NUDO-982075 format. One record per residue (C-alpha): x, y, z; residue in one letter. Coordinates in Angstrom, 2 decimals, m for minus. Example, Ala and Ser with C-alpha at 12.3 -4.5 7.8 and 13.67 -1.06 7.14 Angstrom:
BEGIN
PT      px      py      pz res
PT   12.30   m4.50    7.80   A
PT   13.67   m1.06    7.14   S
//
This chain:
BEGIN
PT      px      py      pz res
PT    4.53   26.95   m1.07   M
PT    2.66   23.80   m1.94   S
PT    3.63   21.25   m4.42   A
PT    1.80   20.76   m7.66   R
PT    0.16   17.30   m7.96   A
PT   m1.29   14.85  m10.66   I
PT   m3.02   11.64  m10.31   I
PT   m2.02    8.62  m12.46   I
PT   m5.11    6.66  m13.12   G
PT   m6.48    3.89  m15.40   A
PT   m9.51    1.66  m16.11   P
PT   m7.99   m1.26  m14.06   R
PT   m4.97   m2.88  m12.58   S
PT   m2.45   m4.11  m15.08   G
PT   m2.92   m1.16  m17.28   S
PT    0.70    0.21  m16.64   G
PT    0.08    2.90  m13.99   K
PT    2.85    1.74  m11.79   T
PT    5.62    1.76  m14.46   S
PT    4.49    5.02  m15.67   V
PT    4.38    6.39  m12.16   T
PT    7.81    5.07  m11.22   I
PT    9.22    6.33  m14.50   G
PT    7.83    9.88  m14.01   I
PT    9.09    9.78  m10.38   L
PT   12.43    8.99  m11.41   R
PT   12.73   11.17  m14.47   A
PT   11.66   14.13  m12.33   L
PT   14.19   13.21   m9.66   A
PT   16.81   12.97  m12.26   R
PT   16.11   16.60  m13.19   R
PT   16.91   17.57   m9.67   R
PT   12.99   18.29   m8.98   I
PT   12.03   17.44   m5.42   R
PT    9.27   14.89   m6.11   V
PT    7.24   12.53   m3.89   R
PT    5.35    9.49   m4.78   G
PT    1.70    8.85   m2.97   A
PT   m0.74    5.90   m3.27   K
PT   m4.42    5.72   m3.11   S
PT   m5.78    3.06   m0.80   G
PT   m4.03    0.33    1.13   P
PT   m0.85   m0.81   m0.60   D
PT    2.47   m1.43    1.09   Y
PT    4.53   m2.29   m2.08   I
PT    4.23    0.69   m4.57   D
PT    5.30    3.28   m1.96   P
PT    8.58    1.43   m1.77   G
PT    9.33    1.71   m5.34   F
PT    8.14    5.47   m4.97   H
PT   10.79    5.99   m2.20   E
PT   13.45    4.29   m4.08   A
PT   12.79    6.41   m7.35   A
PT   12.82    9.77   m5.40   T
PT   14.67    9.37   m2.20   G
PT   11.63   10.73   m0.27   L
PT    9.15    8.60    1.79   S
PT    6.00    7.61    0.08   G
PT    2.62    8.15    1.63   V
PT   m0.75    6.23    1.54   N
PT   m3.84    8.41    1.10   L
PT   m7.04    6.56    1.77   D
PT  m10.26    8.30    1.79   S
PT  m12.28    5.45    3.44   W
PT   m9.81    4.34    6.13   A
PT   m8.52    7.85    6.95   M
PT  m10.81   10.34    8.67   A
PT  m10.81   13.69    6.74   P
PT   m8.54   15.47    9.20   G
PT   m5.77   12.72    8.91   L
PT   m6.20   12.58    5.13   L
PT   m5.70   16.30    4.96   N
PT   m2.73   16.21    7.30   A
PT   m0.94   13.46    5.34   L
PT   m1.77   15.18    2.05   A
PT   m0.52   18.46    3.39   G
PT    2.72   16.99    4.72   N
PT    3.33   15.28    1.31   A
PT    3.08   18.58   m0.37   A
PT    4.83   20.90    2.06   A
PT    8.41   20.00    1.37   D
PT    8.22   18.93   m2.18   T
PT    7.85   20.57   m5.77   D
PT    5.79   17.77   m7.32   F
PT    3.46   14.98   m6.06   V
PT    2.58   12.06   m8.27   V
PT   m0.23   10.05   m6.85   L
PT   m0.83    6.61   m8.16   E
PT   m4.28    5.25   m8.18   S
PT   m5.15    1.72   m6.90   A
PT   m7.10   m0.50   m9.30   M
PT   m9.24    1.65  m11.57   G
PT   m9.60    5.36  m10.88   L
PT  m13.35    4.94   m9.62   F
PT  m12.89    1.65   m7.85   D
PT  m13.88    1.95   m4.17   G
PT  m16.80    0.83   m2.00   I
PT  m20.29    2.06   m1.70   P
PT  m20.84    4.36    1.34   G
PT  m20.48    7.85    2.49   T
PT  m19.94   10.18   m0.50   P
PT  m16.25   11.12   m0.68   G
PT  m15.24    8.07    1.31   R
PT  m15.25    5.05   m0.95   S
PT  m11.46    4.61   m0.99   G
PT  m11.15    5.39   m4.79   A
PT   m8.41    7.82   m6.30   A
PT  m11.32    9.67   m7.84   S
PT  m12.42   10.80   m4.22   D
PT   m8.89   12.39   m3.92   L
PT   m9.16   14.08   m7.49   A
PT  m12.49   15.66   m6.46   A
PT  m11.50   16.72   m2.94   L
PT   m8.24   18.40   m3.75   Y
PT   m8.93   19.23   m7.53   G
PT   m6.15   17.19   m8.67   I
PT   m6.20   16.56  m12.46   P
PT   m5.71   12.72  m13.68   T
PT   m3.46   11.42  m16.37   L
PT   m5.28    8.46  m17.70   L
PT   m3.10    5.51  m18.72   V
PT   m4.84    3.46  m21.31   L
PT   m3.71   m0.11  m22.55   D
PT   m4.64   m0.05  m26.06   V
PT   m3.42   m3.37  m27.06   S
PT   m6.32   m5.22  m29.08   G
PT   m7.93   m2.10  m29.90   Q
PT   m7.50    1.22  m31.93   S
PT  m10.14    4.06  m32.21   T
PT  m12.32    2.35  m29.53   T
PT   m9.91    3.87  m27.11   V
PT  m11.68    7.21  m27.58   A
PT  m15.03    5.80  m26.27   A
PT  m13.14    4.67  m23.16   V
PT  m11.37    8.20  m22.80   A
PT  m14.72    9.88  m23.21   K
PT  m16.54    7.61  m20.62   G
PT  m13.72    8.59  m18.13   F
PT  m13.93   12.21  m19.06   A
PT  m17.82   12.44  m18.46   T
PT  m18.34    9.96  m15.75   Y
PT  m17.86   12.39  m12.82   R
PT  m17.94   16.07  m13.55   P
PT  m15.88   16.71  m10.45   D
PT  m13.09   14.62  m11.71   V
PT  m11.03   15.96  m14.48   R
PT   m9.17   13.92  m17.01   I
PT   m6.31   16.30  m18.02   A
PT   m4.41   14.04  m20.46   G
PT   m4.05   10.49  m21.86   V
PT   m0.92    8.12  m22.03   V
PT   m1.31    5.42  m24.66   L
PT    0.39    2.11  m23.36   N
PT    1.39   m0.89  m25.22   R
PT    1.12    0.36  m28.76   L
PT    2.08   m2.16  m31.40   G
PT    3.10    0.11  m34.24   S
PT    3.40    3.89  m35.43   E
PT    0.15    3.39  m37.39   R
PT   m1.54    2.22  m34.11   H
PT   m0.25    5.20  m32.52   R
PT   m1.52    7.57  m35.06   K
PT   m5.14    5.98  m35.12   L
PT   m5.39    6.15  m31.21   C
PT   m3.97    9.54  m30.89   T
PT   m6.21   11.12  m33.30   E
PT   m9.33    9.37  m31.84   A
PT   m8.49   10.56  m28.38   V
PT   m7.50   14.18  m29.53   E
PT  m10.72   14.64  m31.41   S
PT  m12.44   14.63  m28.08   L
PT  m10.19   17.62  m26.75   G
PT   m8.07   15.49  m24.65   L
PT   m4.25   15.81  m25.24   P
PT   m2.20   12.52  m25.65   V
PT    1.01   13.45  m23.78   V
PT    2.56    9.98  m23.98   G
PT    2.74    6.99  m26.37   A
PT    4.50    3.97  m25.11   I
PT    5.30    0.94  m27.38   Q
PT    4.72   m2.70  m26.36   R
PT    7.97   m3.94  m24.63   D
PT    7.77   m7.08  m22.50   P
PT   11.02   m6.31  m20.84   T
PT    9.41   m3.48  m18.87   L
PT    7.00   m5.69  m17.24   T
PT    7.32   m5.44  m13.44   M
PT    7.46   m9.13  m11.81   P
PT    4.58  m10.18   m9.56   E
PT    3.69  m12.61   m6.83   R
PT    0.52  m13.58   m5.08   H
PT    0.01  m10.19   m3.18   L
PT    1.09   m7.94   m6.13   G
PT    4.40   m6.78   m7.35   L
PT    7.72   m8.11   m6.19   V
PT    8.89   m5.74   m3.47   Q
PT   11.40   m2.99   m4.28   A
PT   13.90   m4.47   m1.87   G
PT   13.93   m7.88   m3.52   E
PT   15.15   m6.64   m7.05   H
PT   18.87   m7.57   m7.66   D
PT   19.56   m4.16   m9.41   D
PT   16.66   m1.84   m8.29   L
PT   17.99    1.38   m9.39   M
PT   19.04    0.05  m12.77   A
PT   15.45   m1.33  m13.10   F
PT   13.92    2.14  m12.01   I
PT   16.21    3.94  m14.30   D
PT   15.01    1.95  m17.33   R
PT   11.45    2.99  m16.30   M
PT   12.70    6.67  m16.30   A
PT   14.36    6.12  m19.70   D
PT   11.07    4.83  m21.04   M
PT    9.17    7.83  m19.76   V
PT   11.76   10.35  m21.11   E
PT   11.47    8.49  m24.50   R
PT    7.72    8.02  m24.67   S
PT    6.29   11.07  m22.58   L
PT    6.24   14.71  m23.09   D
PT    7.30   15.22  m19.35   L
PT    7.02   18.96  m19.61   D
PT    3.47   18.71  m20.84   A
PT    2.75   16.25  m17.97   V
PT    4.23   18.88  m15.52   M
PT    2.06   21.64  m16.96   R
PT   m1.14   19.42  m16.45   L
PT   m0.50   19.50  m12.72   A
PT   m2.37   21.65  m10.13   E
PT   m1.38   22.92   m6.60   P
PT   m2.09   20.50   m3.82   L
PT   m3.29   22.55   m0.89   M
PT   m5.36   20.59    1.82   P
PT   m6.62   22.45    4.72   S
PT   m7.93   21.52    8.26   G
PT   m5.62   18.63    8.75   G
PT   m4.86   16.92   12.18   D
PT   m3.55   13.58   13.32   F
PT   m6.25   12.82   15.92   A
PT   m7.08    9.65   13.92   A
PT   m3.44    8.50   13.56   A
PT   m2.45    5.19   15.24   L
PT   m0.52    6.39   18.48   P
PT    2.78    4.72   19.13   P
PT    2.32    1.58   21.15   P
PT    5.39    2.47   23.24   G
PT    8.29    4.58   23.61   Q
PT   10.82    2.06   22.01   R
PT    9.16   m0.25   19.52   I
PT   10.88   m3.37   18.38   A
PT    9.93   m4.01   14.66   V
PT   10.72   m6.96   12.72   A
PT   12.17   m5.83    9.42   Q
PT   13.47   m8.05    6.73   D
PT   12.27   m9.89    3.52   K
PT    9.81  m11.65    5.64   A
PT    8.36   m8.86    7.51   F
PT    7.98   m5.63    5.43   T
PT    4.42   m4.46    5.42   F
PT    4.22   m1.37    7.55   I
PT    2.67    1.77    6.19   Y
PT    4.90    4.75    5.87   P
PT    2.35    7.01    7.50   H
PT    2.10    4.76   10.63   V
PT    5.97    4.55   11.14   A
PT    6.38    8.24   10.45   N
PT    3.70    9.27   12.90   H
PT    5.35    7.10   15.67   W
PT    8.72    8.88   15.05   R
PT    7.09   12.42   15.05   A
PT    5.21   11.48   18.24   A
PT    8.73   10.83   19.84   G
PT    8.90    7.00   19.65   A
PT   11.99    5.23   18.60   E
PT   11.60    2.27   16.18   I
PT   14.26   m0.48   16.84   V
PT   14.41   m2.89   13.79   P
PT   15.57   m6.46   14.04   F
PT   15.60   m9.39   11.66   S
PT   14.02  m12.74   12.51   P
PT   15.55  m14.19    9.41   L
PT   19.04  m13.18   10.62   A
PT   17.98  m15.02   13.95   N
PT   17.77  m11.80   15.72   E
PT   15.55  m11.29   18.79   A
PT   13.82   m8.06   19.74   P
PT   15.78   m5.68   21.89   D
PT   14.76   m6.41   25.45   S
PT   14.90   m2.82   26.35   N
PT   11.94   m2.17   24.07   C
PT    8.50   m1.47   25.48   D
PT    6.56   m3.32   22.58   V
PT    7.32   m5.76   19.82   C
PT    5.59   m5.35   16.35   W
PT    5.61   m8.13   13.78   L
PT    4.36   m6.69   10.57   P
PT    2.91   m8.50    7.58   G
PT    4.97   m9.68    4.71   G
PT    6.01  m12.98    3.11   Y
PT    6.88  m15.27    5.98   P
PT    5.49  m18.12    3.84   E
PT    8.37  m17.85    1.59   L
PT   10.84  m18.43    4.48   H
PT    9.05  m20.95    6.66   T
PT   12.19  m23.26    7.12   G
PT   14.53  m20.35    8.10   K
PT   12.06  m19.06   10.65   L
PT   11.31  m22.40   12.08   A
PT   15.19  m22.83   12.69   A
PT   15.81  m19.42   14.18   A
PT   16.22  m20.39   17.89   A
PT   17.50  m17.18   19.08   N
PT   14.48  m15.31   17.48   F
PT   12.13  m17.90   19.05   R
PT   13.54  m17.78   22.58   A
PT   13.82  m13.97   22.37   G
PT   10.25  m13.67   21.32   M
PT    9.20  m15.86   24.28   A
PT   11.15  m13.99   26.88   A
PT    9.94  m10.63   25.58   F
PT    6.08  m11.79   25.49   A
PT    6.35  m12.89   29.21   R
PT    6.38   m9.24   30.45   T
PT    5.76   m7.00   27.46   K
PT    3.14   m6.49   24.63   P
PT    3.77   m8.30   21.20   V
PT    1.42   m7.66   18.24   H
PT    1.38   m9.33   14.78   G
PT   m0.44   m8.23   11.63   E
PT   m1.30  m10.80    8.84   C
PT    1.97  m12.49    8.15   G
PT    3.33  m11.64   11.61   G
PT    0.14  m13.09   13.15   F
PT    0.87  m16.35   11.29   M
PT    4.25  m16.47   12.79   V
PT    2.81  m15.99   16.17   L
PT    0.85  m19.22   15.92   G
PT    1.67  m22.78   16.42   E
PT    2.65  m23.68   12.84   A
PT    2.43  m22.62    9.36   L
PT    1.94  m24.89    6.48   E
PT    3.88  m23.77    3.31   D
PT    2.52  m23.93   m0.40   A
PT    4.14  m27.46   m0.73   D
PT    2.09  m28.79    2.22   G
PT    5.09  m28.94    4.58   T
PT    4.08  m27.81    8.18   T
PT    6.80  m25.70   10.05   H
PT    6.87  m24.95   13.69   R
PT    6.24  m21.14   14.45   M
PT    6.60  m19.26   17.71   L
PT    3.59  m20.69   19.56   G
PT    2.68  m17.67   21.40   L
PT   m0.89  m17.98   20.04   L
PT   m2.65  m21.18   19.46   G
PT   m3.73  m21.01   15.84   H
PT   m2.10  m22.61   12.86   A
PT   m2.32  m21.44    9.33   T
PT   m1.97  m22.88    5.76   S
PT   m0.64  m21.53    2.65   F
PT   m1.19  m24.96    0.73   A
PT   m4.81  m24.29   m0.22   K
PT   m4.94  m20.67   m0.99   R
PT   m8.12  m18.62   m0.81   K
PT   m8.02  m14.75   m1.19   M
PT   m9.33  m12.68    1.62   H
PT   m9.57   m9.07    0.40   L
PT  m11.44   m5.92    1.63   G
PT  m11.68   m3.03    4.01   Y
PT  m12.17   m3.99    7.57   R
PT  m13.65   m2.20   10.71   Q
PT  m12.54   m3.61   14.00   A
PT  m13.83   m2.89   17.37   R
PT  m11.04   m3.99   19.97   L
PT  m12.37   m6.28   22.77   L
PT   m9.42   m5.66   24.96   S
PT   m6.30   m3.45   25.40   D
PT   m3.52   m4.14   22.86   C
PT   m0.94   m2.30   21.09   P
PT   m3.56   m1.15   18.47   L
PT   m5.48    0.83   21.23   G
PT   m7.79    0.37   24.18   S
PT  m10.61   m1.79   24.38   A
PT  m13.70   m0.36   22.53   G
PT  m11.52    1.45   20.23   T
PT  m12.63    1.12   16.43   V
PT   m9.76    0.55   13.98   I
PT  m10.05    0.94   10.26   R
PT   m7.87   m1.20    7.96   G
PT   m7.90   m3.80    5.35   H
PT   m7.23   m7.42    4.81   E
PT   m5.47   m9.08    1.89   F
PT   m3.98  m12.56    2.22   H
PT   m4.36  m16.02    0.74   Y
PT   m3.49  m18.11    3.91   A
PT   m6.26  m19.78    5.74   Q
PT   m6.69  m20.67    9.36   T
PT   m6.73  m24.48    9.75   I
PT   m6.57  m24.79   13.46   V
PT   m8.46  m22.08   15.39   A
PT   m6.73  m22.59   18.73   G
PT   m8.56  m21.55   21.91   N
PT   m7.33  m17.95   22.55   D
PT   m9.63  m15.13   23.20   Q
PT  m10.79  m12.93   20.07   P
PT   m9.00   m9.66   19.84   L
PT  m11.85   m7.74   17.98   A
PT  m15.28   m7.76   16.58   D
PT  m14.93   m7.38   12.82   L
PT  m17.11   m5.77   10.30   A
PT  m16.44   m5.16    6.40   D
PT  m16.08   m1.78    4.97   G
PT  m19.85   m1.19    4.71   Q
PT  m20.57   m2.25    8.40   G
PT  m21.70   m5.80    7.74   A
PT  m20.65   m8.03   10.70   P
PT  m17.92  m10.66   10.13   L
PT  m17.71  m11.89   13.66   G
PT  m14.81  m12.25   16.05   P
PT  m11.42  m11.90   14.68   S
PT   m7.78  m12.26   15.71   G
PT   m6.33  m13.72   18.97   C
PT   m5.25  m12.65   22.35   R
PT   m3.35  m14.67   25.02   R
PT   m1.60  m12.71   27.76   G
PT    0.59   m9.85   26.42   H
PT    0.33  m11.43   22.83   V
PT   m2.27  m10.28   20.10   S
PT   m2.54  m10.63   16.59   G
PT   m4.90  m10.19   13.54   T
PT   m5.05  m11.08    9.82   F
PT   m6.29   m7.27    9.20   F
PT   m3.76   m4.48    8.83   H
PT   m4.57   m1.31   10.73   A
PT   m4.50    2.06    8.90   I
PT   m5.98    4.40   11.35   A
PT   m8.37    4.88   14.10   R
PT  m12.22    5.02   13.24   G
PT  m14.34    8.00   13.24   D
//
C-alpha cells in the first residue's frame, strides 16, 4: 500500500516552509506514524533535518535533473515503506527553469505529475486581507496544481488571524494552520542556507519545539485528510549514478557533508560499501578502498585544521598515486593547492590539483548544470552527460594547468565552457552530480 503525500509550498524562500515541514514530520512521528520527508530540487541540508525528525532517510526529487524513470523510482521507494510523505518545495512552488514541460525542477511539476495536493504556507506579516489575492493567484495559476489548504504564518494578533482567515476561506480554501510570530523559532542560516542539522547543539530539542509549534498552531488531522496517495509507475534506476567502486572511501565530518541521500543509497543498493573517514580528525582514506570521494560542505570554515592534518594529507597523496579520487565543490577546493578563507588568510591544501580558490571575495554561482565528461573518472566514462547543479560563493583565483574534466552547460543548454580539473587519478568539479543525463 502506497503512502499518502502532501507538498508544503510557498511563494518564496523564507516563508516558513522548512519550519512547518519539520514540525509536521516530527509531530506525525511522535504519533507513531511512519513518515518520510522529501525535498524538491537540489538541497543537501533540509533532508538532514527530515531524517532527524523521522528516523527515515530523506530523498530529493528533482524533475529537471532526474530522468522520469529515476524520479518515479525514487518517489515510489519513498512511498513504499511509509504511511505519509511530506514533500518540501524548494524556493517558490512554481520556481524552476524554462524548458521541457514537466521538467523545470519546480515542486509544481511533482504536484502535477503525481496528483499531490499542496499546503500553501503564507507569510502574512505586513498584510491582512491581501493574502486572499495571493492565495487566489496560487489556486488558479496552474489548473493541474491543486492548492488544498493554507497555513498563515507570522501572525501578529488574534485580529490579524481573523482578518486573514476570513479572506482566504471566502475563496473556498480551508485555513488549517495559524502561526503566531515567534522570533525564537527562526532557523539559523549561513551562506549556503540553513545551518546543518548535525551542527545544532541540541538538535532533537530544537526539532521538538517545531513539532510543539505545529501541534499548537495547525489542525494536524485536517492536514492529513488533505493528502492523496503517492503512486508513481514505470520507475527504474538506469539514470542513477553507478557506484564508482566496490568500496568507496567518503570524507564525512562537519567540513564534508554534501552527498545526496539517493546517491549514497543507490551505491549501497548496488552492493557497494561506503567507508567514511574524517579529514578534520586527521584521518586518511582506507587504503583498501577502490576510490575516494570528497563531497562538498564547508571546508572554508575549517581551513586551518585541514591544513594541519598531516596524516590526512599523506594518506590522500598515497591513495591518489594508484586509485581514483574525486572532489565536488568543497572537496574540489581542498584538492587544490590553496584555499583563501574569508579573512584573507591563505591555507595550504592537498595540492593534488593545481588550482587555488578564495572565499575572501564572495560571488554566488548558482544554477543547474549539464556536464559532458571529457575523460573517464568516478562520475562516469568519457562522453557521459551528468546532470547536477552548482551553488557556491568561492572563486578560482589560480586556474592551474590541469586538464579540464568536462564541457559544461547551464540548465537550458547554453555553453559555459570547460570545467573542473583532472590530473592522473584525481578529478574535481565545482558542480554537484545528481544523475546521469538523458
